[in-house]
N, C-alpha and C positions, 0 to 999 in steps of 0.2 A: 463797885456797880454792880461786878457782874451776880449777887443773890441779888439787888436793888431790882433787874432784867430779869431773873427769871418768876420772881415772886412779882413782879407786876404779869408777867404771861400766863402763871398759873390762877391767879383772883380773874383774868380780862378773860380765861375757857370758861370759871364758872359763871362770870354778870352775863357772858353772852350767849346760851343752855336757855338765864333768864329775859333775857331779850327776845328769843324765838317763839315763848311763848304769847299767845292769846285772849289777852284779856278781855275777848267780847264771848270766852265761850268761856261758860260754864265745867269747873273742876266733873267728872264725871266718880261720883264715890256709891261701892256699893257695898253689896250688906247682906248677909242672909234672911233669910226668909220661909219659915218653914210653917204650910199649911195643908186644908187641903182645896183644890182644884174642881174647880165643877160646869157647866157649857154654861152662858149668857141666855138673853132672848136674841133675836137678833136684832133689836129693836138700840141694845146697850150697844156701848161704848172699846166694849169686845168682848170678845167670845168667850174668854177665859174667868172665869173671877177664884181669887186665892182668900181662905179662909182660914184666915193669922191661925196658929192653936198659940192663945196669949192672953191672959186676959181680960180687953178688952173688947176683942173678937173683932177686931181693926178685920178690911178686905182691900182687895188690892185685885181693879183690871189687871192684867198682864200684856204688855204691850212689846214688840221685839225691839228690842238694841240692835242685836245683834240680828240675820235676815234670818227666816225662815222658822225662828225656834219651834211659835206656838206654833202656824203650822203646820209642819212637820209632828209635835208634838201630840196637834190635833188625831191627825192622819194615823199614828199610829197605835194611839188609845181610845179609836173613835168607837167601838162597841163598849170601852169601860164608859166611859164616857158617859155614854148614853142614860147609864144606870148609876155612874156617880153620886148623886139626890139623894137616893135613898141611904137608912141604917145598912151599917154588916160591907155596902159601895163603896166607899170613898177609897179618891188615889191618893194619899199622900205625899208630899213633895218638895226642896228644896227649891226657893228659888234665887237663883246669885242677880242680881238685879239693884238698881239705881231706883229713886225712892221720887215721884212727880209731882207735881197739883193741878189739874188743871178744870178750871168751871168746877172744884168745892168737887172734883170727885179725886178719890189715890190711885194712882196708876201704879203700876213700881215697868222696867223698861230694862224688859229680861236681855242678861247674857247670859245664862245660862242653865237648862234645868237637872237637879241630882236627885239621886238618893227615891226615886221614884219609885211608893210602894202601894201595891193594889190591895184592897179590898182592911185597908186598915186607914184610924184617925187618930191625931195626937191629939184632938179634942176632949177636954175633960168631960165636956156632958154626954159625948159619943161610953166614955168607958159604964158616968152612971147608968147610963139606960142598959149596960151590958143586963146589969144586977137588976 
């Protein structure tokens, strides 16, 4: 009987933790997205656009998941962002974020920006343009 009591206690702990999960809140799944960023026009859904380094040329609007990540990046790299759309002046980085789609637009909810490299591009076309 003592063994059965211990088993039930352990099982109730596992069941209890699942019961605390909010079924209405979707699970946030993070991924790494590497690409180049540039400032967007004022009427855009976000101030920053990530052009992903992939064969499909995916583009994502960057929005904060953690407060002030985007605003702090813009403040820290204001000068470089002013010329980031020019060849040889790109800013490459990796976004740790979660994908979200709204109104047929692709967004990344940014948790963190890493591996920031100035005057660098991971796009194949940019490498070919150098030759």
